C-alpha positions in Angstrom: 65.2 129.0 138.7 68.4 129.5 140.7 71.7 128.4 139.5 74.8 127.6 141.5 78.2 128.0 139.7 79.7 125.4 141.9 77.2 122.8 140.8 78.0 123.7 137.2 81.6 123.0 137.9 80.8 119.8 139.7 78.8 118.5 136.8 81.7 119.2 134.4 84.2 117.6 136.6 82.2 114.5 137.4 81.1 114.0 133.8 84.6 114.4 132.4 86.4 112.2 134.9 83.8 109.5 134.6 84.6 109.5 130.8 88.3 109.6 131.6 88.2 106.7 134.1 86.3 104.5 131.6 89.2 105.0 129.2 91.9 103.7 131.4 91.8 100.3 129.7 90.7 100.8 126.1 90.1 98.2 123.4 91.2 100.9 120.8 92.9 104.3 121.1 92.7 106.5 118.0 95.1 109.4 117.6 93.8 112.0 115.2 90.3 113.2 114.6 90.2 113.4 110.9 87.8 111.5 108.6 89.6 108.1 108.9 89.9 108.4 112.7 86.3 109.5 113.1 85.0 106.7 110.8 87.0 104.1 112.7 85.8 105.4 116.0 82.2 105.2 115.0 82.3 101.7 113.6 84.3 100.2 116.4 82.1 101.8 119.1 79.0 100.7 117.3 80.5 97.1 117.5 80.6 97.5 121.3 84.3 98.1 121.8 85.7 100.5 124.3 87.1 103.3 122.0 88.5 106.7 122.6 89.8 109.2 120.1 92.4 111.8 121.0 92.7 115.1 119.1 95.4 117.7 119.8 93.3 120.6 118.5 90.1 122.0 119.9 88.1 121.0 116.8 87.8 117.6 115.1 87.9 116.9 111.4 91.5 117.4 110.3 91.7 119.0 106.8 88.1 118.1 105.9 86.7 121.4 107.1 88.4 123.4 104.4 87.6 121.2 101.4 90.1 122.5 98.8 91.9 125.8 99.4 89.2 126.8 101.9 86.4 126.2 99.4 84.4 124.1 101.8 83.1 121.4 99.5 84.5 117.9 99.6 84.7 115.3 96.9 84.4 111.5 97.4 84.3 108.6 94.9 81.3 106.3 94.5 82.7 103.4 96.6 82.9 105.6 99.7 79.6 107.4 99.4 77.9 105.0 101.9 80.2 106.1 104.7 78.6 109.6 104.4 75.0 108.6 103.7 75.0 106.0 106.4 75.2 108.8 109.0 72.8 111.1 107.1 75.2 113.4 105.2 73.7 114.6 102.0 75.7 113.9 98.8 75.3 115.2 95.3 76.3 113.3 92.1 78.7 115.5 90.1 80.0 113.2 87.3 80.6 109.5 87.0 82.4 108.3 90.2 82.5 111.9 91.6 80.2 113.0 94.4 80.3 116.2 96.5 79.2 117.1 100.0 79.3 120.2 102.2 82.5 120.1 104.2 81.1 121.5 107.3 78.0 119.2 107.3 80.3 116.2 106.6 82.8 117.1 109.4 80.3 117.9 112.1 78.1 114.9 111.3 81.0 112.4 111.3 82.1 113.7 114.7 78.6 113.6 116.1 78.0 110.1 114.7 81.2 108.8 116.4 80.1 110.2 119.7 76.6 109.0 119.4 77.9 105.5 118.6 79.7 105.5 122.0 83.2 106.6 121.1 84.7 108.9 123.7 86.4 112.0 122.3 89.2 113.9 124.1 90.0 117.1 122.3 92.8 119.4 123.3 94.7 116.2 124.3 98.1 115.4 122.8 99.6 111.9 122.6 103.3 112.4 123.2 104.5 108.8 123.4 103.4 105.2 123.5 103.8 102.4 126.1 105.8 99.4 125.0 106.0 96.0 126.5 108.2 93.1 125.4 107.3 89.4 125.5 109.4 86.6 124.1 111.6 89.1 122.4 108.8 90.9 120.6 107.9 94.5 121.5 104.3 95.7 121.3 102.4 98.9 121.8 100.1 98.6 124.8 99.1 102.1 125.6 99.5 105.8 125.0 101.1 108.6 127.0 98.9 111.7 127.0 99.2 115.3 128.1 97.1 118.5 127.8 97.7 120.3 124.5 97.9 123.7 126.2 100.7 122.3 128.4 102.5 121.1 125.3 102.0 124.4 123.5 103.3 126.4 126.5 106.4 124.2 126.7 105.7 123.5 130.4 107.5 120.6 132.1 104.5 118.7 133.3 104.5 114.9 133.4 101.9 113.1 131.4 99.6 110.2 132.3 99.0 106.8 130.7 96.1 105.0 129.3 96.2 101.3 128.3 94.9 100.1 124.9 94.9 96.7 123.1 95.3 98.5 119.8 96.4 101.9 118.7 95.4 103.6 115.4 97.9 106.2 114.2 95.7 108.7 112.2 97.7 111.9 112.6 98.0 112.5 108.9 101.1 113.7 107.0 103.2 114.1 110.1 102.7 110.5 111.4 103.5 112.0 114.8 103.0 108.9 117.0 105.0 106.6 114.6 107.8 109.2 114.4 108.1 109.1 118.2 108.1 105.3 118.3 110.9 105.1 115.8 112.9 108.0 117.2 113.0 106.7 120.7 113.2 102.9 120.2 115.3 100.4 118.3 112.4 98.9 116.4 111.7 97.8 112.8 108.4 98.6 111.2 106.4 96.5 108.8 107.6 98.5 105.8 110.1 97.7 103.0 113.0 99.5 104.7 111.8 98.9 108.3 111.5 102.7 108.7 108.9 105.4 107.8 109.1 105.6 104.0 107.7 109.2 103.8 105.0 110.5 101.5 105.4 111.4 97.8 103.9 114.3 95.9 100.3 114.4 94.6 98.8 111.6 92.5 95.2 111.3 93.5 94.2 108.1 91.7 97.1 106.1 93.1 97.0 107.7 96.5 93.3 106.9 97.0 93.8 103.3 96.2 97.0 103.0 98.3 95.4 104.7 101.3 93.3 101.7 101.8 96.0 99.1 100.8 98.4 100.7 103.2 96.0 100.7 106.1 97.4 97.9 108.2 99.4 96.9 111.3 102.7 98.5 110.9 104.1 97.5 114.3 102.6 95.0 116.8 99.6 96.7 118.3 99.8 99.8 116.1 97.9 100.4 112.9 98.2 103.3 110.5 95.2 104.8 108.7 94.3 107.7 106.4 97.1 109.9 105.1 99.4 108.5 107.8 99.2 105.1 106.0 100.5 106.6 102.8 103.2 108.6 104.6 104.3 105.5 106.4 104.5 103.3 103.3 105.9 105.8 100.8 102.9 106.5 98.7 101.4 109.7 97.3 99.2 112.4 98.7 95.7 112.7 97.4 94.7 116.3 97.9 91.1 117.4 98.5 89.3 114.0 97.8 88.3 112.2 101.0 86.9 108.8 99.9 90.1 107.0 100.6 90.3 108.4 104.1 86.8 107.2 104.9 87.4 103.8 103.4 90.7 103.5 105.3 88.8 104.2 108.6 86.3 101.4 107.6 89.1 99.0 106.8 91.1 99.6 110.0 87.9 99.2 112.1 87.1 95.9 110.5 90.6 94.5 110.8 90.9 95.4 114.5 87.4 94.2 115.3 88.3 90.8 113.8 91.4 90.6 116.0 89.5 91.7 119.1 86.9 89.1 118.6 89.6 86.5 118.1 
């Protein structure tokens, strides 16, 4: 069987740009490919929405790959187990309310499940800004400004491109990169006690896990925070190497946005 390198290139280009063109007007754009972002992507795509996830790095999964201190086992609490087992990830009961799973199996399966549900994933893609529109004096996020991560890493002056989205999920973790950019560049008030990013506190797993879900909400018109970004935005604690709250946050943000999209 003969192979033509040009046809290989053609297949890559046509496949990629078909995926890219279908993402010009998204229902939901998700920034950050950790457990909350992947869970939200899977659930929203399975509901039939046009969803794309953007991850700056080559690999997905955020901090889940490493478990705790590179010991690649993750811990989740009982109420979140279904978000692993629903996609075929084996879990083991450890003690009351504590379950474990292989970090590599969990990460790869969550990523695969999101793609198979219909979510489009763009890795090596950085979201460097948002698109704002104002109507009746109210500003709203209506899209994302993206660029190639290698361009960003090299510090090259190359202009980005824009994709539209009805809703944006900020799931970049501790750094809340998208929200930081929104606040730095615009005179806006967030839906937080101070109107600003409150910043995360030190570790308190029990409170942090509960608050991760509570703090998953619309923080600015058109923009939701999920996962660790939710706690960093609302001034709560970090949780360390337990991932149930992240998964439940992804489930909650998907349900909240789906309800709004359905009207």
